N, C-alpha and C positions, 0 to 999 in steps of 0.2 A: 687621232681624234682627241680633242681637248676635253677638260673636265666639264665645262659648261654644255658642250654638245651631248656628252653622255648623260648629264643630269637632265637635260631637256628630253632626251630619248626615253629615259626612265619615267619621267613624268607623263610622257605621251603613252607609254606602255600601260601605266596604271590607269589612265583615263580611257584609252581606246581598247585595250585588251583586258585589263583587269576588271573594270566595271562597265566598259562599253557605254559611256554616257550618251544619252539620247537628248534630242532637242526638247527644251522645256522641262528637263528633269532637275530636281534638287540634288546636290552632292554634299555629303557630310564627310569632312576630312578630320581624322584624329591623328595628331602629330605633336612631337616634342618641340619646346621652345628652342632647342639646340639646332633645329633644322629649318630656319626661315627661308633659305634659298630653295630647298626642295618644295616647301609649302607654297611659295609664290609660283614656282613653275607648275605645280599641279593645279593650282587655282586658275592660272592663265590657260593651261591646256583644256581644263574643264569648260571654261567659258567659250573658248574657240570651238569646242565640240557642240556648243549650243545649250549649255547648262542654264537653267532658270536662275539659280543662285547657288553659291557655295558657302557652306557654314563650316568654319574652322574651330575645332575644339583643341586648345593647347594643353599640354601636360608638362610637368617639370619634376625630374627625379629628386632634386634636392628638397623641394617642398613636400613631396611624397614621403621622403625619409623623415623630415621634421614632424610631419603629421603622425607617423607611426611611433616615433620616439616620445612625443610629448602629449598627444591626445589621450584621454581616458579610455579604458577598455570599453566602457559603456557606449562611447561615441561610435564605435565600430558596429554597433547593433542598430543604429539609426537607419531606417529604410530610405534610400535616395529616391523618393517618390517623384520628384520633379524631373530628375535625370532620366529615370526609367520611362516616365510618361512621354517625355520629349522624343526619345529614341523610338518608342513604339509608334507614336504619331507619325514621325518621319517615315518609318518603314511602311506603315499602312497607307501612306500617301505616295508610295513608290520611289522614295529617295534611294540613291546609290551611296554606299558606304566604303570609304577608303581609310584603312588604318595602317599607319607606319609604325612598326615595332623598332624600338631603339633603346629600351631601358637597360640599365646595368644589371647583369645576371646576379650580382651580389648586393643589389640595392637594399634588401631587407635582412641581410645577414645579421644575426644577433637580436633581431626583433622578437618579442613575445609571439610564440606560435599561435597562442589563442587569439591575439589581435588579428593575425593574418587569416586564421580560420573564420573568425567572426566576419571580417570584412568580405571575404570571398563568398561566404554563405549568404550574407545579407544582399550583396549586389547580384549574385546569381539568381537568387529567388525573385528579386524585384524585376529582373530581366527575363523571366521565364517566357513571356509572350514574344519578346523580341528575338530570343534564341529560337523559338519555334518557327518564326518567320524566316530567319536566316538559314536554319538547318533544313528547312523544306524548300529552300531556294525560291521563296516567293519574291524576294528582292535581290538585287545585284549587290555584291560586296566583294572586296578584295583586300588581302593582307600583303603588305610589303615591308621592307626593313631598310634602315639607314643608320649610319654610325652615330654613336654618342661617345663622349670621352671615356666613360666608364666601361662601355661594352668593348670598344676598340682596345682598351688596355687589357681587358680580360682575354681577348682573342690573340693579341700579339704582344705579350708581356716582355719579350726579348728585344723588341724594337725600341729605338729612342722614342720618347713620348711625342715628339713633334712629327713622327712618321706614322704613328699607329692609325690615326683616323684616315689618312690618305690611302694607306694600304688596304684598310677595310672597305673603303669606297671602291677601290679597283676590283677587289674580289666580288663585291656585290654587283657591280656593273657587268662583270663577266658572267655571273650566275644567272642574271635576269636578261642576258643578251642585249643589254643597252649599248654595248661596245661594238655591235655589228653594223655593217652598212645599211641593212634593212631589218631593224629589230622586229617590226610587226610581222614581216614575212617569215622571219626565223621562228617566231612563235606559232604561226599558222602551221609550219612543217612539224614542229615539235608536238603540237596538239594532235595532229593526224597520227603520229606514232603512238601516242598514249591511247588513242581511240582504237587502234588495231589490237592492242593488248586487252583492253576492256571488252571488245567485241568477242575475242577468242574465249575469254573466261565466261562471258554471258552465254555463249553457245554451249559450253561444257556443263554449266550448272552443277558443279561439284557438290556432293552432299557434305563432305568434310575436307578440311585441310589438316595436314599433320606436319608439325614443325620439329626439326631435329638439329641441335647445335650444342656446343659446350654450355652446360647449365640450363638447357632448354629441352623439354620433351613435352610437347603440348598438342592436344587434339582439339580441333575447333569445328563444330557443326555450323552449317550455313542455313539460313531460313529458306523455305520454299519460295520460288519466284524472286530470289534475291537479284540485285542488279549491281554490276561492277561499273564504277564511274572513273573517268580520268580526263584531265585537260579542262575543257570548258564545260559550263553548265547552262541550262536554259531556265530563265525565270518564268513566272506565270504569264507574263506578257509575250513570251516567245523571244526574249532578248538574250543572246549568249553573253556570258562573262566568265572570267577565270578567277576563282576564289583566292588562289595563292600565287604570288610571284616571288620566288620560283615555285615550280611544281614538277615533280618527277614521279608521282605516285599514281597507282591504280588501286582503288579502294572500294570496300563494301562494308556490310554489317554482319557480325557473327550472330548465330542463334543465341539469344540471351542466356538460356540454361544449358547450352551445349558445349561449354568450354571446360576441359579437364586437363590437369597436369601442371607443370611448372615452367615459367618463362623468366629469363634473366635479361637485364638491361645490357646494352652494349655501348651506350653513350650516356653522359650525364644529362639529367633533366633540370632545366632552369624553370622553377615554379615559384611564382609570387616572390621574386627577389631572393630566392634561396636555391642552392645547388643540391640536388639529390643524386647520389652516385652509387654504383655497384649494388643494385637492388633487385629483388626477386618478388614475384607474385606466385602463389599457389592457388589453383582453382579447383573447385568441386561443383559439378553441375552448374557451371557458369559463375558461381559466386567466389569472390576472393576469400580464402580461409586462412591465409598466412601472408604476412608482409615482412620483409627484412631489407635493410639498407645499411651499407657501411657509413654513409654520410646522409644526413637529413631524414632519418627514419621517422622521427616524430612528425615532421612536416608531411611525409608521405602517408603516414597513418591518418593524419588529419584530413588529407584529400580523400582517402577511401571512406572515411566516416562522414563526409559532407552530407550524404543522404543514402538511402538504400540503393538507389541506382548507381551510385559511385562504387559499389561492390562488384559491378558487372562491366563487361566490355561493350563498347558501342561502335568501334571501328576496327577493321583489319585493312592494312595498307601494304601493298607490295612495291618495293623500290629496289632496283638493281644496285648491287655494290659498286659496279662500275658506272655510276652516274656522275655527271659533271661536278656536283658538290662533293661527293665522296672522293672522287679522283683529285680534287684540289688539295686534299690532305689537311684541310682546316677544320678544327673543331670550333663551331660557332657559339656554343652555349645559348643558342636561340632556336627554339623548336621549329620555327618556320623554315630554317635552313637545315638543321640536323635531321629533321624527319624526312627531308627530301634527299638525304644521303644514306638512308637506312630503312629497311622494312620496319614498320611500327604498328602498334596497337593503341587504342585509346580507352581509358577509363571513362565511363559515363555515357552520355546520350549518343544515340545513333542518328545518322542522317536519314530522315524519312524517305528521301529519294532513292535509298538503297533497296527498296522493295517495290514491286509493282503496285501502283495505286497509293503508295505510302504518303505522298504529299497531301492527300485529301483525307488522311486518317486522323482521328483524335489520338492523344497519347495512350488512352486505354486500348484503342484498336491496334496501335502499333505494338503494344505489349502482347496482345492476343496473337499477333502474327510473328512474335518472336524477337522484336526489336526492343532494345533497352531505352528507357527514358530516365533523365536525371537533370539536376541543375548544373552539372559540370560536364566538361568534355576536355580531357587532358591526354595528349599524345605522349608516348614514350617509345624509345628506340630499342629494337631487338635484333636488327640485321647485322650481318658480318659476312666475311668471305668464307665462313665455315657453316653458314646456314643452308640447310636443305629443306624444301617444302614440297610435300606431295599432295596432289588432289585425289580424293577418293570418290569414285563414281557411284551411281545408284546400285550397281551390282557388286560393289566392293573392290573393284580394280583400282590400284594405285598408279598414278601417273606423275612424273616429275614436273613440277611447276617452277621451282628454283633449284639449281645445283651450284653449290659453292658460292652462294650469294647472288647469283645472276639468273636471268630468265632461262628456262630450259626449252623454250619454244620460240 
């Protein structure tokens, strides 16, 4: 199968499986200027699927770096009212959103941490309404990834420069099943497998999960009537979509005040153009009370201090160690991929769909039912071949959920 065929397959997956474009629907595509071929393929596939119009928002790593290097600190406090209003209007009108991640993991290395914190806080606050719409699955959205020069060099530093991007394309095509004879059919089978796992956990309704691994000893309570999700989701119009390509996770939301103990990272976290590595969180009654990191500690503390909700967890996700991404042996420095190679947690807001009736609740009602709200949602990886997870039933019985990093059922 040649490159163009796999590229077209990938574009079709993003359109048909990712956001499942409907006739007459507007599609918003966020993508780098380094990826014109993929952008054109996605736009074409979207129109073939009946899209009303496709709006492309281009980004550029080099301009972003210039902006952070040369703009005043005050400029990062300017609220992007126009950008936020446009996204919210598009979402409220039923648009589908495709975002292709390709930025260099080291893009903002050396930049003032205060600039990064201010930029993230300002944008996240402005997009509060948009985030509520996406995290409650009111609209269809999907994240994908594609190589950039900087990202490919980070992932494959030992390869000749002229081979790095091609190698990363090959791996991405494999991870999203774009290299298979029937990519859409392959995804349908994969989604069915994830549904089997989530259905099992939903029937169990564990009261707690207990995590044991080197550097990790954590107990996590789960809210009453919590819901485990995996694979595809249904928006408010009853249209199915897959938020992440790839996806290997089954996930839910922890009880906001029910997390206690210590958890250690097992993979680096690429956050806002900086790498955070070898870090730990200590929790008491759900709240982060201590943060340490060998690399990027100041940036990590800035994330936790974004708002009060950033001191709590919003997501718990289960991913087997023997997943295709993990088995590839590639460290991607991109959360979209690395989180699907490892069990992970997320600092910040919970998905309202992770509790019965949650998508119709206000933020205050979600808090009352034990779910966290925040202006941020950042995943970090904690899984390994040494991780054991136990589910605790209502009567206190412990049952294995993960043994040595993989499903125990």
